[in-house]
C-alpha positions as CSV (number, residue, x, y, z in Angstrom):
1,M,-6.9,23.6,24.6
2,S,-5.7,20.1,25.2
3,D,-2.4,18.6,24.1
4,N,-2.8,16.4,21.0
5,G,0.4,14.5,21.7
6,G,2.0,15.6,18.4
7,L,-0.7,13.9,16.3
8,T,-1.3,16.3,13.4
9,H,-4.7,14.9,12.4
10,F,-6.2,16.3,15.6
11,D,-6.7,19.9,16.6
12,G,-6.1,21.3,20.1
13,S,-9.6,20.1,21.2
14,G,-9.0,16.6,20.0
15,H,-11.2,16.8,16.9
16,A,-10.1,15.1,13.7
17,H,-9.2,17.5,10.8
18,M,-7.3,17.5,7.5
19,V,-3.8,18.9,8.1
20,D,-3.1,22.2,6.3
21,V,-0.1,21.6,4.1
22,S,-0.3,24.8,2.1
23,A,2.8,26.3,3.7
24,K,4.9,23.2,3.1
25,P,7.4,23.3,0.2
26,V,6.8,21.0,-2.8
27,T,9.5,18.3,-2.7
28,D,10.0,14.9,-4.4
29,R,8.6,12.2,-2.2
30,V,8.7,8.4,-2.5
31,A,7.3,5.6,-0.3
32,V,7.7,1.8,-0.6
33,A,5.4,-0.6,1.2
34,R,5.5,-4.4,1.4
35,G,3.1,-7.2,2.4
36,V,2.6,-10.9,2.0
37,V,-0.3,-13.3,1.0
38,R,0.5,-16.7,2.4
39,M,-1.2,-19.7,0.8
40,S,-0.8,-23.4,0.2
41,A,1.9,-24.5,-2.4
42,Q,-1.0,-25.8,-4.5
43,T,-2.7,-22.5,-4.7
44,L,0.6,-20.7,-5.4
45,D,1.2,-23.2,-8.3
46,L,-2.3,-22.5,-9.6
47,I,-1.4,-18.7,-9.7
48,T,2.0,-19.1,-11.2
49,E,1.0,-21.6,-13.8
50,G,-1.9,-19.4,-14.9
51,R,-4.6,-21.9,-14.1
52,A,-6.8,-19.7,-11.9
53,K,-10.4,-19.7,-13.2
54,K,-10.7,-15.9,-12.9
55,G,-7.6,-15.3,-15.0
56,D,-4.2,-13.6,-14.5
57,V,-4.2,-13.2,-10.8
58,L,-0.9,-11.3,-10.5
59,G,-1.7,-9.0,-13.4
60,V,-5.1,-8.1,-12.1
61,A,-3.7,-7.6,-8.5
62,R,-1.1,-5.3,-9.9
63,L,-3.7,-3.1,-11.7
64,A,-5.9,-3.1,-8.6
65,G,-3.0,-1.9,-6.5
66,I,-2.2,0.9,-9.0
67,M,-5.9,1.9,-9.0
68,A,-6.1,1.8,-5.2
69,A,-3.0,4.1,-4.8
70,K,-4.8,6.7,-7.0
71,K,-8.0,6.4,-4.9
72,T,-6.4,6.6,-1.4
73,A,-7.8,10.0,-0.6
74,D,-11.3,8.6,-1.3
75,L,-10.8,5.7,1.1
76,I,-8.8,7.2,4.0
77,P,-10.8,10.2,5.4
78,L,-7.9,12.6,6.2
79,C,-5.6,11.9,3.3
80,H,-4.9,14.6,0.8
81,P,-5.6,14.0,-2.9
82,L,-2.1,13.9,-4.5
83,P,-0.7,14.3,-7.9
84,I,0.9,10.8,-8.1
85,T,3.7,10.6,-10.6
86,K,4.5,6.9,-10.3
87,V,2.9,3.7,-9.0
88,A,4.8,0.5,-9.5
89,L,3.9,-2.9,-8.0
90,T,6.0,-6.1,-8.0
91,L,4.2,-9.3,-7.1
92,S,6.8,-12.0,-6.5
93,P,5.8,-15.6,-6.0
94,D,7.8,-17.1,-3.1
95,P,7.7,-20.9,-2.8
96,A,9.4,-20.7,0.6
97,L,6.4,-19.0,2.2
98,P,4.5,-20.3,0.2
99,G,2.8,-17.2,-1.1
100,V,3.2,-13.9,-2.9
101,V,5.3,-10.9,-1.7
102,I,3.8,-7.6,-2.8
103,E,5.8,-4.4,-3.0
104,A,4.5,-1.0,-4.0
105,T,6.5,2.1,-4.9
106,V,4.7,5.4,-5.1
107,K,6.2,8.8,-6.0
108,T,4.9,12.4,-6.1
109,G,6.2,15.9,-6.2
110,G,4.1,17.5,-3.5
111,Q,3.5,18.9,-0.1
112,T,2.8,15.7,1.7
113,G,4.1,12.1,1.5
114,V,2.7,9.0,-0.3
115,E,3.1,6.5,2.5
116,M,-0.7,5.9,2.7
117,E,-0.8,5.4,-1.1
118,A,1.9,2.8,-1.0
119,L,0.2,0.9,1.9
120,T,-3.2,1.1,0.2
121,A,-1.7,-0.3,-3.0
122,V,-0.2,-3.3,-1.2
123,S,-3.4,-3.9,0.8
124,V,-5.7,-3.8,-2.2
125,A,-3.4,-6.0,-4.3
126,A,-3.4,-8.5,-1.5
127,L,-7.2,-8.5,-1.2
128,T,-7.4,-8.9,-5.0
129,I,-5.2,-12.0,-4.9
130,Y,-7.4,-13.4,-2.1
131,D,-10.6,-12.6,-4.1
132,M,-9.4,-14.2,-7.2
133,V,-8.5,-17.6,-5.7
134,K,-10.7,-17.8,-2.6
135,A,-12.8,-20.4,-4.3
136,V,-9.9,-22.9,-4.0
137,E,-8.4,-21.7,-0.6
138,K,-10.2,-19.6,2.0
139,T,-7.4,-20.0,4.6
140,M,-5.0,-17.6,2.8
141,E,-3.5,-15.1,5.2
142,I,-2.7,-11.4,4.4
143,S,0.1,-10.2,6.7
144,D,3.2,-8.1,7.3
145,I,1.9,-5.0,5.5
146,K,4.2,-2.2,6.4
147,L,6.1,0.8,5.2
148,V,9.7,-0.2,4.4
149,F,11.0,3.1,3.0
150,K,10.1,6.7,2.5
151,D,12.1,9.8,1.5
152,G,11.3,13.5,1.1
153,G,9.7,16.1,3.1
154,K,10.5,17.5,6.5
155,S,10.9,14.2,8.2
156,G,13.4,13.1,5.6
157,R,14.4,9.5,5.0
158,F,13.0,6.4,6.8
159,E,14.1,2.8,6.3
160,A,12.5,0.0,8.2
161,Q,14.9,-2.4,10.0
162,P,14.9,-5.9,8.5
């Protein structure tokens, strides 16, 4: 049996497997992820002024992020399907970037955390923004997607350093 280096998604032989969480207690868990879509000031104006041909860019991206959080176990092979109790996305236009800052908060009462659900929500919301305005700007950049906060479970609280 080889050492898996503490990686729980690999067994002693190095084979990928879904972690057995059945012995873990059910606790309240929350995760917050953040990311950015950088674009030209003109594209940001198009979004914030509601002039995008495909419609309400931020509204559609918010819904896409919520849907993505609920489908995370279908997208990431070793994620557990979870009873998500809350998904909230804020999409904040930032002229200083210029671009949109996306933040997703996901909650559950369960045996494993919702970090992947929050990261997936941000990623899909960012991709949706790109999709909805790519006709006017293909050079947009999706970046800085990261976990900024999590709480609950055995590992407790985590806050990313600014």
